[in-house]
mmCIF file of the N, C-alpha and C atoms, coordinates in Angstrom:
data_MODEL
# 
_entry.id   MODEL 
# 
loop_
_atom_site.group_PDB 
_atom_site.id 
_atom_site.type_symbol 
_atom_site.label_atom_id 
_atom_site.label_alt_id 
_atom_site.label_comp_id 
_atom_site.label_asym_id 
_atom_site.label_entity_id 
_atom_site.label_seq_id 
_atom_site.pdbx_PDB_ins_code 
_atom_site.Cartn_x 
_atom_site.Cartn_y 
_atom_site.Cartn_z 
_atom_site.occupancy 
_atom_site.B_iso_or_equiv 
_atom_site.pdbx_formal_charge 
_atom_site.auth_seq_id 
_atom_site.auth_comp_id 
_atom_site.auth_asym_id 
_atom_site.auth_atom_id 
_atom_site.pdbx_PDB_model_num 
ATOM 1   N N  . MET A 1 1  ? 6.467   -8.139  -2.029 1.00 0.00 ? 1  MET A N  1 
ATOM 2   C CA . MET A 1 1  ? 5.435   -7.556  -1.205 1.00 0.00 ? 1  MET A CA 1 
ATOM 3   C C  . MET A 1 1  ? 4.539   -8.687  -0.741 1.00 0.00 ? 1  MET A C  1 
ATOM 4   N N  . GLU A 1 2  ? 4.332   -8.760  0.542  1.00 0.00 ? 2  GLU A N  1 
ATOM 5   C CA . GLU A 1 2  ? 3.401   -9.733  1.088  1.00 0.00 ? 2  GLU A CA 1 
ATOM 6   C C  . GLU A 1 2  ? 2.089   -9.020  1.366  1.00 0.00 ? 2  GLU A C  1 
ATOM 7   N N  . LYS A 1 3  ? 1.026   -9.513  0.773  1.00 0.00 ? 3  LYS A N  1 
ATOM 8   C CA . LYS A 1 3  ? -0.281  -8.874  0.863  1.00 0.00 ? 3  LYS A CA 1 
ATOM 9   C C  . LYS A 1 3  ? -1.243  -9.819  1.561  1.00 0.00 ? 3  LYS A C  1 
ATOM 10  N N  . LYS A 1 4  ? -1.938  -9.321  2.579  1.00 0.00 ? 4  LYS A N  1 
ATOM 11  C CA . LYS A 1 4  ? -2.923  -10.119 3.302  1.00 0.00 ? 4  LYS A CA 1 
ATOM 12  C C  . LYS A 1 4  ? -4.249  -9.382  3.264  1.00 0.00 ? 4  LYS A C  1 
ATOM 13  N N  . SER A 1 5  ? -5.328  -10.107 3.006  1.00 0.00 ? 5  SER A N  1 
ATOM 14  C CA . SER A 1 5  ? -6.656  -9.509  2.965  1.00 0.00 ? 5  SER A CA 1 
ATOM 15  C C  . SER A 1 5  ? -7.516  -10.067 4.090  1.00 0.00 ? 5  SER A C  1 
ATOM 16  N N  . SER A 1 6  ? -8.448  -9.234  4.569  1.00 0.00 ? 6  SER A N  1 
ATOM 17  C CA . SER A 1 6  ? -9.414  -9.727  5.545  1.00 0.00 ? 6  SER A CA 1 
ATOM 18  C C  . SER A 1 6  ? -10.336 -10.717 4.849  1.00 0.00 ? 6  SER A C  1 
ATOM 19  N N  . LYS A 1 7  ? -11.057 -11.494 5.606  1.00 0.00 ? 7  LYS A N  1 
ATOM 20  C CA . LYS A 1 7  ? -11.917 -12.516 5.018  1.00 0.00 ? 7  LYS A CA 1 
ATOM 21  C C  . LYS A 1 7  ? -12.962 -11.926 4.086  1.00 0.00 ? 7  LYS A C  1 
ATOM 22  N N  . ASP A 1 8  ? -13.457 -10.729 4.408  1.00 0.00 ? 8  ASP A N  1 
ATOM 23  C CA . ASP A 1 8  ? -14.475 -10.111 3.555  1.00 0.00 ? 8  ASP A CA 1 
ATOM 24  C C  . ASP A 1 8  ? -13.860 -9.270  2.436  1.00 0.00 ? 8  ASP A C  1 
ATOM 25  N N  . GLY A 1 9  ? -12.528 -9.137  2.420  1.00 0.00 ? 9  GLY A N  1 
ATOM 26  C CA . GLY A 1 9  ? -11.834 -8.404  1.363  1.00 0.00 ? 9  GLY A CA 1 
ATOM 27  C C  . GLY A 1 9  ? -11.925 -6.900  1.474  1.00 0.00 ? 9  GLY A C  1 
ATOM 28  N N  . LYS A 1 10 ? -12.431 -6.402  2.600  1.00 0.00 ? 10 LYS A N  1 
ATOM 29  C CA . LYS A 1 10 ? -12.606 -4.958  2.753  1.00 0.00 ? 10 LYS A CA 1 
ATOM 30  C C  . LYS A 1 10 ? -11.401 -4.260  3.365  1.00 0.00 ? 10 LYS A C  1 
ATOM 31  N N  . PHE A 1 11 ? -10.392 -5.018  3.741  1.00 0.00 ? 11 PHE A N  1 
ATOM 32  C CA . PHE A 1 11 ? -9.192  -4.440  4.342  1.00 0.00 ? 11 PHE A CA 1 
ATOM 33  C C  . PHE A 1 11 ? -7.987  -5.256  3.899  1.00 0.00 ? 11 PHE A C  1 
ATOM 34  N N  . VAL A 1 12 ? -6.935  -4.573  3.480  1.00 0.00 ? 12 VAL A N  1 
ATOM 35  C CA . VAL A 1 12 ? -5.718  -5.233  2.997  1.00 0.00 ? 12 VAL A CA 1 
ATOM 36  C C  . VAL A 1 12 ? -4.528  -4.695  3.786  1.00 0.00 ? 12 VAL A C  1 
ATOM 37  N N  . VAL A 1 13 ? -3.602  -5.573  4.137  1.00 0.00 ? 13 VAL A N  1 
ATOM 38  C CA . VAL A 1 13 ? -2.358  -5.180  4.800  1.00 0.00 ? 13 VAL A CA 1 
ATOM 39  C C  . VAL A 1 13 ? -1.203  -5.620  3.919  1.00 0.00 ? 13 VAL A C  1 
ATOM 40  N N  . VAL A 1 14 ? -0.294  -4.679  3.646  1.00 0.00 ? 14 VAL A N  1 
ATOM 41  C CA . VAL A 1 14 ? 0.905   -4.948  2.863  1.00 0.00 ? 14 VAL A CA 1 
ATOM 42  C C  . VAL A 1 14 ? 2.093   -4.830  3.809  1.00 0.00 ? 14 VAL A C  1 
ATOM 43  N N  . GLU A 1 15 ? 2.941   -5.866  3.823  1.00 0.00 ? 15 GLU A N  1 
ATOM 44  C CA . GLU A 1 15 ? 4.094   -5.902  4.719  1.00 0.00 ? 15 GLU A CA 1 
ATOM 45  C C  . GLU A 1 15 ? 5.344   -5.404  4.007  1.00 0.00 ? 15 GLU A C  1 
ATOM 46  N N  . ASN A 1 16 ? 5.985   -4.378  4.565  1.00 0.00 ? 16 ASN A N  1 
ATOM 47  C CA . ASN A 1 16 ? 7.294   -3.926  4.108  1.00 0.00 ? 16 ASN A CA 1 
ATOM 48  C C  . ASN A 1 16 ? 8.348   -4.720  4.864  1.00 0.00 ? 16 ASN A C  1 
ATOM 49  N N  . LYS A 1 17 ? 9.377   -5.203  4.176  1.00 0.00 ? 17 LYS A N  1 
ATOM 50  C CA . LYS A 1 17 ? 10.498  -5.836  4.884  1.00 0.00 ? 17 LYS A CA 1 
ATOM 51  C C  . LYS A 1 17 ? 11.224  -4.752  5.654  1.00 0.00 ? 17 LYS A C  1 
ATOM 52  N N  . ASN A 1 18 ? 11.487  -4.984  6.927  1.00 0.00 ? 18 ASN A N  1 
ATOM 53  C CA . ASN A 1 18 ? 12.198  -4.027  7.785  1.00 0.00 ? 18 ASN A CA 1 
ATOM 54  C C  . ASN A 1 18 ? 11.528  -2.652  7.809  1.00 0.00 ? 18 ASN A C  1 
ATOM 55  N N  . GLY A 1 19 ? 10.218  -2.622  7.737  1.00 0.00 ? 19 GLY A N  1 
ATOM 56  C CA . GLY A 1 19 ? 9.504   -1.344  7.755  1.00 0.00 ? 19 GLY A CA 1 
ATOM 57  C C  . GLY A 1 19 ? 8.072   -1.540  8.229  1.00 0.00 ? 19 GLY A C  1 
ATOM 58  N N  . PRO A 1 20 ? 7.291   -0.478  8.175  1.00 0.00 ? 20 PRO A N  1 
ATOM 59  C CA . PRO A 1 20 ? 5.924   -0.551  8.685  1.00 0.00 ? 20 PRO A CA 1 
ATOM 60  C C  . PRO A 1 20 ? 4.997   -1.343  7.760  1.00 0.00 ? 20 PRO A C  1 
ATOM 61  N N  . ALA A 1 21 ? 3.964   -1.903  8.358  1.00 0.00 ? 21 ALA A N  1 
ATOM 62  C CA . ALA A 1 21 ? 2.904   -2.541  7.585  1.00 0.00 ? 21 ALA A CA 1 
ATOM 63  C C  . ALA A 1 21 ? 1.928   -1.443  7.157  1.00 0.00 ? 21 ALA A C  1 
ATOM 64  N N  . LEU A 1 22 ? 1.393   -1.556  5.955  1.00 0.00 ? 22 LEU A N  1 
ATOM 65  C CA . LEU A 1 22 ? 0.464   -0.573  5.423  1.00 0.00 ? 22 LEU A CA 1 
ATOM 66  C C  . LEU A 1 22 ? -0.917  -1.199  5.312  1.00 0.00 ? 22 LEU A C  1 
ATOM 67  N N  . GLY A 1 23 ? -1.902  -0.619  5.950  1.00 0.00 ? 23 GLY A N  1 
ATOM 68  C CA . GLY A 1 23 ? -3.263  -1.107  5.879  1.00 0.00 ? 23 GLY A CA 1 
ATOM 69  C C  . GLY A 1 23 ? -4.120  -0.126  5.097  1.00 0.00 ? 23 GLY A C  1 
ATOM 70  N N  . PHE A 1 24 ? -5.019  -0.649  4.263  1.00 0.00 ? 24 PHE A N  1 
ATOM 71  C CA . PHE A 1 24 ? -5.901  0.215   3.490  1.00 0.00 ? 24 PHE A CA 1 
ATOM 72  C C  . PHE A 1 24 ? -7.123  -0.558  3.013  1.00 0.00 ? 24 PHE A C  1 
ATOM 73  N N  . CYS A 1 25 ? -8.140  0.187   2.615  1.00 0.00 ? 25 CYS A N  1 
ATOM 74  C CA . CYS A 1 25 ? -9.362  -0.373  2.052  1.00 0.00 ? 25 CYS A CA 1 
ATOM 75  C C  . CYS A 1 25 ? -9.274  -0.253  0.532  1.00 0.00 ? 25 CYS A C  1 
ATOM 76  N N  . PRO A 1 26 ? -9.354  -1.354  -0.207 1.00 0.00 ? 26 PRO A N  1 
ATOM 77  C CA . PRO A 1 26 ? -9.256  -1.287  -1.662 1.00 0.00 ? 26 PRO A CA 1 
ATOM 78  C C  . PRO A 1 26 ? -10.321 -0.389  -2.303 1.00 0.00 ? 26 PRO A C  1 
ATOM 79  N N  . ASP A 1 27 ? -11.471 -0.262  -1.678 1.00 0.00 ? 27 ASP A N  1 
ATOM 80  C CA . ASP A 1 27 ? -12.547 0.583   -2.207 1.00 0.00 ? 27 ASP A CA 1 
ATOM 81  C C  . ASP A 1 27 ? -12.229 2.068   -2.111 1.00 0.00 ? 27 ASP A C  1 
ATOM 82  N N  . SER A 1 28 ? -11.184 2.439   -1.373 1.00 0.00 ? 28 SER A N  1 
ATOM 83  C CA . SER A 1 28 ? -10.836 3.848   -1.175 1.00 0.00 ? 28 SER A CA 1 
ATOM 84  C C  . SER A 1 28 ? -10.173 4.464   -2.405 1.00 0.00 ? 28 SER A C  1 
ATOM 85  N N  . GLY A 1 29 ? -9.686  3.629   -3.309 1.00 0.00 ? 29 GLY A N  1 
ATOM 86  C CA . GLY A 1 29 ? -8.981  4.128   -4.485 1.00 0.00 ? 29 GLY A CA 1 
ATOM 87  C C  . GLY A 1 29 ? -7.492  4.309   -4.256 1.00 0.00 ? 29 GLY A C  1 
ATOM 88  N N  . VAL A 1 30 ? -7.032  4.113   -3.020 1.00 0.00 ? 30 VAL A N  1 
ATOM 89  C CA . VAL A 1 30 ? -5.605  4.218   -2.702 1.00 0.00 ? 30 VAL A CA 1 
ATOM 90  C C  . VAL A 1 30 ? -4.888  2.997   -3.271 1.00 0.00 ? 30 VAL A C  1 
ATOM 91  N N  . GLU A 1 31 ? -3.763  3.239   -3.922 1.00 0.00 ? 31 GLU A N  1 
ATOM 92  C CA . GLU A 1 31 ? -2.955  2.147   -4.447 1.00 0.00 ? 31 GLU A CA 1 
ATOM 93  C C  . GLU A 1 31 ? -1.625  2.103   -3.720 1.00 0.00 ? 31 GLU A C  1 
ATOM 94  N N  . ILE A 1 32 ? -0.918  0.993   -3.874 1.00 0.00 ? 32 ILE A N  1 
ATOM 95  C CA . ILE A 1 32 ? 0.398   0.828   -3.265 1.00 0.00 ? 32 ILE A CA 1 
ATOM 96  C C  . ILE A 1 32 ? 1.455   1.045   -4.339 1.00 0.00 ? 32 ILE A C  1 
ATOM 97  N N  . LEU A 1 33 ? 2.423   1.897   -4.039 1.00 0.00 ? 33 LEU A N  1 
ATOM 98  C CA . LEU A 1 33 ? 3.525   2.193   -4.946 1.00 0.00 ? 33 LEU A CA 1 
ATOM 99  C C  . LEU A 1 33 ? 4.806   1.568   -4.403 1.00 0.00 ? 33 LEU A C  1 
ATOM 100 N N  . GLU A 1 34 ? 5.702   1.163   -5.289 1.00 0.00 ? 34 GLU A N  1 
ATOM 101 C CA . GLU A 1 34 ? 6.990   0.612   -4.879 1.00 0.00 ? 34 GLU A CA 1 
ATOM 102 C C  . GLU A 1 34 ? 8.086   1.556   -5.365 1.00 0.00 ? 34 GLU A C  1 
ATOM 103 N N  . ARG A 1 35 ? 9.026   1.825   -4.472 1.00 0.00 ? 35 ARG A N  1 
ATOM 104 C CA . ARG A 1 35 ? 10.193  2.624   -4.831 1.00 0.00 ? 35 ARG A CA 1 
ATOM 105 C C  . ARG A 1 35 ? 11.394  2.090   -4.069 1.00 0.00 ? 35 ARG A C  1 
ATOM 106 N N  . ASP A 1 36 ? 12.397  1.652   -4.783 1.00 0.00 ? 36 ASP A N  1 
ATOM 107 C CA . ASP A 1 36 ? 13.632  1.126   -4.200 1.00 0.00 ? 36 ASP A CA 1 
ATOM 108 C C  . ASP A 1 36 ? 13.375  0.011   -3.192 1.00 0.00 ? 36 ASP A C  1 
ATOM 109 N N  . GLY A 1 37 ? 12.404  -0.850  -3.497 1.00 0.00 ? 37 GLY A N  1 
ATOM 110 C CA . GLY A 1 37 ? 12.110  -1.989  -2.635 1.00 0.00 ? 37 GLY A CA 1 
ATOM 111 C C  . GLY A 1 37 ? 11.229  -1.682  -1.440 1.00 0.00 ? 37 GLY A C  1 
ATOM 112 N N  . CYS A 1 38 ? 10.775  -0.439  -1.301 1.00 0.00 ? 38 CYS A N  1 
ATOM 113 C CA . CYS A 1 38 ? 9.872   -0.059  -0.210 1.00 0.00 ? 38 CYS A CA 1 
ATOM 114 C C  . CYS A 1 38 ? 8.505   0.271   -0.792 1.00 0.00 ? 38 CYS A C  1 
ATOM 115 N N  . TYR A 1 39 ? 7.467   0.040   -0.019 1.00 0.00 ? 39 TYR A N  1 
ATOM 116 C CA . TYR A 1 39 ? 6.110   0.259   -0.470 1.00 0.00 ? 39 TYR A CA 1 
ATOM 117 C C  . TYR A 1 39 ? 5.494   1.444   0.274  1.00 0.00 ? 39 TYR A C  1 
ATOM 118 N N  . PHE A 1 40 ? 4.718   2.225   -0.474 1.00 0.00 ? 40 PHE A N  1 
ATOM 119 C CA . PHE A 1 40 ? 4.089   3.440   0.046  1.00 0.00 ? 40 PHE A CA 1 
ATOM 120 C C  . PHE A 1 40 ? 2.647   3.493   -0.416 1.00 0.00 ? 40 PHE A C  1 
ATOM 121 N N  . LYS A 1 41 ? 1.795   4.154   0.365  1.00 0.00 ? 41 LYS A N  1 
ATOM 122 C CA . LYS A 1 41 ? 0.427   4.410   -0.061 1.00 0.00 ? 41 LYS A CA 1 
ATOM 123 C C  . LYS A 1 41 ? 0.429   5.632   -0.973 1.00 0.00 ? 41 LYS A C  1 
ATOM 124 N N  . ASP A 1 42 ? -0.317  5.572   -2.038 1.00 0.00 ? 42 ASP A N  1 
ATOM 125 C CA . ASP A 1 42 ? -0.481  6.703   -2.947 1.00 0.00 ? 42 ASP A CA 1 
ATOM 126 C C  . ASP A 1 42 ? -1.708  7.497   -2.496 1.00 0.00 ? 42 ASP A C  1 
ATOM 127 N N  . LEU A 1 43 ? -1.570  8.211   -1.372 1.00 0.00 ? 43 LEU A N  1 
ATOM 128 C CA . LEU A 1 43 ? -2.694  8.952   -0.802 1.00 0.00 ? 43 LEU A CA 1 
ATOM 129 C C  . LEU A 1 43 ? -3.136  10.097  -1.691 1.00 0.00 ? 43 LEU A C  1 
ATOM 130 N N  . ALA A 1 44 ? -2.211  10.669  -2.461 1.00 0.00 ? 44 ALA A N  1 
ATOM 131 C CA . ALA A 1 44 ? -2.550  11.769  -3.372 1.00 0.00 ? 44 ALA A CA 1 
ATOM 132 C C  . ALA A 1 44 ? -3.160  11.241  -4.671 1.00 0.00 ? 44 ALA A C  1 
ATOM 133 N N  . LYS A 1 45 ? -3.107  9.932   -4.858 1.00 0.00 ? 45 LYS A N  1 
ATOM 134 C CA . LYS A 1 45 ? -3.631  9.275   -6.058 1.00 0.00 ? 45 LYS A CA 1 
ATOM 135 C C  . LYS A 1 45 ? -3.030  9.854   -7.333 1.00 0.00 ? 45 LYS A C  1 
ATOM 136 N N  . THR A 1 46 ? -1.698  10.067  -7.295 1.00 0.00 ? 46 THR A N  1 
ATOM 137 C CA . THR A 1 46 ? -0.975  10.622  -8.432 1.00 0.00 ? 46 THR A CA 1 
ATOM 138 C C  . THR A 1 46 ? -0.333  9.541   -9.292 1.00 0.00 ? 46 THR A C  1 
ATOM 139 N N  . GLY A 1 47 ? -0.355  8.310   -8.841 1.00 0.00 ? 47 GLY A N  1 
ATOM 140 C CA . GLY A 1 47 ? 0.236   7.228   -9.611 1.00 0.00 ? 47 GLY A CA 1 
ATOM 141 C C  . GLY A 1 47 ? 1.753   7.161   -9.501 1.00 0.00 ? 47 GLY A C  1 
ATOM 142 N N  . GLY A 1 48 ? 2.326   7.857   -8.555 1.00 0.00 ? 48 GLY A N  1 
ATOM 143 C CA . GLY A 1 48 ? 3.754   7.746   -8.324 1.00 0.00 ? 48 GLY A CA 1 
ATOM 144 C C  . GLY A 1 48 ? 4.542   9.013   -8.561 1.00 0.00 ? 48 GLY A C  1 
ATOM 145 N N  . ALA A 1 49 ? 3.894   10.103  -8.859 1.00 0.00 ? 49 ALA A N  1 
ATOM 146 C CA . ALA A 1 49 ? 4.608   11.371  -9.094 1.00 0.00 ? 49 ALA A CA 1 
ATOM 147 C C  . ALA A 1 49 ? 4.928   12.008  -7.748 1.00 0.00 ? 49 ALA A C  1 
ATOM 148 N N  . PHE A 1 50 ? 5.977   11.502  -7.089 1.00 0.00 ? 50 PHE A N  1 
ATOM 149 C CA . PHE A 1 50 ? 6.378   12.058  -5.804 1.00 0.00 ? 50 PHE A CA 1 
ATOM 150 C C  . PHE A 1 50 ? 7.896   12.019  -5.680 1.00 0.00 ? 50 PHE A C  1 
ATOM 151 N N  . ALA A 1 51 ? 8.416   12.832  -4.810 1.00 0.00 ? 51 ALA A N  1 
ATOM 152 C CA . ALA A 1 51 ? 9.859   12.865  -4.578 1.00 0.00 ? 51 ALA A CA 1 
ATOM 153 C C  . ALA A 1 51 ? 10.136  12.574  -3.117 1.00 0.00 ? 51 ALA A C  1 
ATOM 154 N N  . LEU A 1 52 ? 11.213  11.882  -2.858 1.00 0.00 ? 52 LEU A N  1 
ATOM 155 C CA . LEU A 1 52 ? 11.612  11.600  -1.465 1.00 0.00 ? 52 LEU A CA 1 
ATOM 156 C C  . LEU A 1 52 ? 12.751  12.499  -1.077 1.00 0.00 ? 52 LEU A C  1 
# 
């Protein structure tokens, strides 16, 4: 996972290989989950309890 932060640290972008970039604010409580080499936002804040 390639992670880039803004200079003030208020915005982070995570790059998926061959997929969309994910942008989020770390203060929001949203975390990034990995499944089968792909990264997803945990918008439900369940810690990974999801099905595809």
